[in-house]
N, C-alpha and C positions, 0 to 999 in steps of 0.2 A: 509420810515423809516423802517429799518430792525432790528430784534432782534439779538443781538450778541450771539455767541455760549457760551461765558463765563457767560452771564446773565442766559441763559437756564440751564447751568450746576450748577450755584449757586442756582437757584430755586429748581432743583431736589435734591440737597444736603440738603437744608433747609427743604423742604417738607418731605423728607425721614427721617431726624432727628426728626421732629415733630411727624410723624407717629410712629416712634420707641418709642418715649417718651410716647405717648398715649397708645400704645400697651403694653408697660412694666407696666405702672401703672394701666391698666385695669385688670391685673391678679396678680399683686404683690403690696404690701404685701398681703398674703392670709388672708381673713377675716373668722373667725370662730365664728358662732353665739353662739354656746354652746360647751362645751368640748365633744369629741366624745363618751364618756361613760355616758353622762348625757341626761336627757330629760327635757322638759319644761312644767310646768302647768301654765295656764293663767286664772285668775279670771277676767272675762270681761263681765260685764252686765250693762244694763240700764233698769230702771223700774220707773214708776210713783208711788209715795207713795200713800197711802190711804188718803181719806178725812174724816174729823170728822163731819159727818152729824148728825143732831138731828131732832127728830120728833116734829113738832109744836103742841101745845095744841089747842083744839077747840076754846078756848077764843082768842088765838093769831091769828088763821085763820079768825075769825069773824071781827077782827080789820082791817084786810087787805082788799084792794079792791078786787072784785071778780076775776079779771084777774091775781092777784098776789098770789092766795091761793095755793101755792105748799105745799104739806104736809111735805116735808123735807126742812130743811135749811142747806145748805152746804157752808162753807166758801171756798174761792178761794185757800187758802194755802193748801199744801199737807204735809203729814207726811214725816219725814226722813226715810231712810232705815237703819236697823240694820243688820249687816252681821258679821258672825264669820266663820272661816275656820280652820280646823285641818288637819295636815298631820301626819300619823302614831301616832295618839294620842297626838300630841303636837300642841298647839295653835300657828298658824303662822300669823293670821290676825284677828283683831277685829276692827270694824269701824262703825261709825254713818255717813251716807252719806246724806248731806243736799240736798234738791231739788234746782234746778237752777231757775233763773228768779228773777226779782225785787220783785214780789209778792210771791216768793217761791211756784210757781205753776208749775214749770217745772219738767223735768225728773232728776232722781238721777242716776249718773253713777259711776262705779268703775272699775279700771284696775290695777291689780297687777300680777307680774310674779314671779314664784318660780322655780329655777333650782334644780332638784333632780337627784340622781343617777338612772340610768335605773334599772328596776326591779319592784317588787311588792310593792305597797303602799296602805294604807288605807286612803281614803279621806272622809272628812265630812264637809259639807257646810250647814249653817243655815242662814235663812233670814226672817226678819219680815218687812212688808211694813207699819206698824203702830207701832211706838215706844211707844205709850201710852198703848198698850195691852201687857200683859205679855206673855213670851214665843215666839216661832218662828212659823210662819205660814207655812213656806216652809223649808223642811229638805231633804237633799240628802246625803246618805252615801253609799260608794261602795269601793270594793277592785279593784284596777286597776293594770294591768301589763303594764309598760311603756317600749317601745323599745328605744335603743339609738337614739338620735336626734328627737324623737317623740315630738309633741306639742299637749297637751291635753287642750281643752278650756272648762271652766265652764261657762255656760251661763244661762239665764233665759228667759222663754217664758211661759206665763200663759196658752196658748193654748196647750202646750205640758206637762202640769202638774206642771209647775214651774221650778225648777232648774234641769239642765241636764248636762251630760258630753259628749263632742264630740271630 
């Protein structure tokens, strides 16, 4: 059984057309993430909310078996996060982020993106990991200069002092 030259030529034409089709759509239409004179600020953080622990009284401790006498009683549920963000003095985000999980004992996460013209901007981010306490436990304010197409991420790490820009 021999392959006919017409079959080989047909395969070459079809494979060539398929390769040209893939090659064209691999580069066209051009995708532009953000306009060339803009930058991107991403508020992207994940954090466990605080727990509402209370100290047991001596009478409560005496009623418990000796092996259960932990001085603090901490429920499983965690507090929601309260987050506010201002750009150039204007409020752009306010939110209460609930913890995940069936028992509300998981991590709270937020992701928001803001396109800004490149240049100098004043950023202010405030976060509290216990909505029952007044005020904000973590605050970060800074003047940043954003280059065109730059991506600035606002994150949270308690080991680095809380909120930070990177």
